[in-house]
C-alpha positions in Angstrom: 0.0 0.0 0.0 2.9 2.4 0.8 4.5 1.8 -2.5 1.3 2.6 -4.4 0.8 5.8 -2.4 4.4 6.8 -3.1 4.0 6.0 -6.8 0.8 8.1 -7.0 2.5 11.0 -5.2 5.5 11.0 -7.4 3.3 10.7 -10.5 1.3 13.7 -9.3 4.4 15.9 -8.8 5.9 14.7 -12.1 2.6 15.5 -13.9 2.6 19.0 -12.6 6.3 19.6 -13.4 5.9 18.0 -16.9 2.8 20.1 -17.7 4.6 23.3 -16.9 7.7 22.2 -18.8 5.7 21.1 -21.8 4.1 24.5 -22.1 7.5 26.2 -21.9 9.7 23.7 -23.8 8.1 20.6 -25.4 11.4 19.2 -26.6 12.9 19.2 -23.0 9.7 17.7 -21.7 9.9 14.9 -24.4 13.5 14.3 -23.5 12.8 14.1 -19.8 10.0 11.5 -20.3 12.2 9.5 -22.6 15.1 9.5 -20.1 12.7 8.3 -17.4 11.6 5.5 -19.7 15.2 4.7 -20.4 16.0 4.5 -16.7 13.1 2.2 -16.0 13.9 0.1 -19.0 17.4 -0.4 -17.7 16.0 -1.8 -14.4 13.7 -4.1 -16.4 16.5 -5.4 -18.6 18.6 -6.1 -15.5 15.7 -8.1 -14.0 15.1 -10.1 -17.2 18.7 -11.0 -17.4 18.9 -12.0 -13.8 21.5 -9.3 -13.0 19.2 -8.0 -10.3 16.4 -9.9 -8.5 12.9 -9.6 -9.7 11.0 -7.1 -7.7 7.2 -6.9 -8.3 6.9 -3.3 -7.1 9.7 -2.1 -9.3 8.2 -4.1 -12.3 4.9 -2.4 -11.8 6.6 1.0 -11.5 8.3 0.4 -14.9 4.9 -0.1 -16.5 3.3 2.9 -14.8 6.2 5.1 -16.0 5.7 3.9 -19.6 1.9 4.4 -19.4 2.3 7.9 -18.1 4.8 8.8 -20.7 2.6 7.4 -23.5 -0.3 9.5 -22.2 1.7 12.7 -22.2 3.9 12.3 -25.3 1.3 13.0 -28.1 0.8 16.5 -26.8 4.6 17.2 -26.8 5.0 17.5 -30.6 3.6 20.9 -31.5 4.6 22.3 -34.9 7.2 24.7 -33.3 9.1 21.8 -31.8 10.5 20.2 -34.9 14.0 21.5 -34.4 16.3 22.6 -31.6 17.8 21.4 -28.3 19.4 18.3 -29.9 16.0 16.8 -30.7 16.2 13.4 -32.3 12.5 13.6 -33.4 12.2 12.8 -37.1 10.3 15.1 -39.3 8.2 12.0 -40.2 6.4 12.5 -36.9 4.6 15.6 -38.1 3.8 13.9 -41.4 2.3 10.8 -39.7 0.9 12.2 -36.5 -2.0 9.9 -36.5 0.3 6.9 -36.6 2.5 8.4 -33.8 -0.5 8.9 -31.6 -1.7 5.4 -32.3 1.7 4.0 -31.3 1.6 6.0 -28.1 -1.9 4.7 -27.4 -0.8 1.1 -28.0 2.2 1.6 -25.6 0.0 3.1 -23.0 -2.6 0.3 -23.3 0.1 -2.4 -23.2 1.8 -0.8 -20.2 -1.5 -0.6 -18.3 -2.3 -4.2 -19.1 1.2 -5.3 -18.1 1.0 -3.4 -14.8 -2.2 -5.2 -14.0 -1.2 -8.6 -15.1 2.5 -9.1 -14.0 2.8 -11.4 -11.0 6.2 -12.9 -11.3 9.4 -13.0 -13.4 7.9 -15.1 -16.2 4.9 -12.8 -16.7 7.2 -9.8 -16.4 9.5 -11.0 -19.1 6.6 -11.5 -21.5 5.1 -8.1 -20.8 8.4 -6.3 -20.8 9.3 -7.8 -24.2 6.0 -6.5 -25.7 6.7 -3.0 -24.3 10.2 -3.2 -25.9 8.6 -3.9 -29.3 6.3 -0.9 -28.9 9.2 1.3 -28.1 11.4 -0.1 -30.8 8.8 0.3 -33.4 8.3 3.9 -32.7 12.0 4.7 -32.3 12.9 2.9 -35.6 10.3 4.8 -37.5 10.4 8.2 -35.8 13.8 8.8 -34.1 16.8 10.2 -35.8 20.3 8.6 -35.2 22.6 10.3 -32.8 25.0 12.7 -34.6 
């Protein structure tokens, strides 16, 4: 119960900060969300590889983080955020916004389902792999290579 309360509190603060940041600088807001996703993915990879013990609370937090990011991301691609601040967002995003939004919706739905269904390492590995496919599909289509 404490973990759930903490996760909700952290999410509420993050939502407020992200909302303000998104209005001021959508690129920075996107990058912040993606860095948070990356940090959580690192934890997930370590658990799937057995480098760190499986932890159900951490597993659920991973999926909550992805769900929240998927919910926020579609609003962080206004026309004026195509360039600047070392963005790796491909111009294809703005050409295919319906597809981008659909990909974020799928990620959010998959993350929500995973958060609700994961009970152990085996179910985590399956769900985490699906989330990885969601992320990879979007990154492959809509993220530019590092320069």
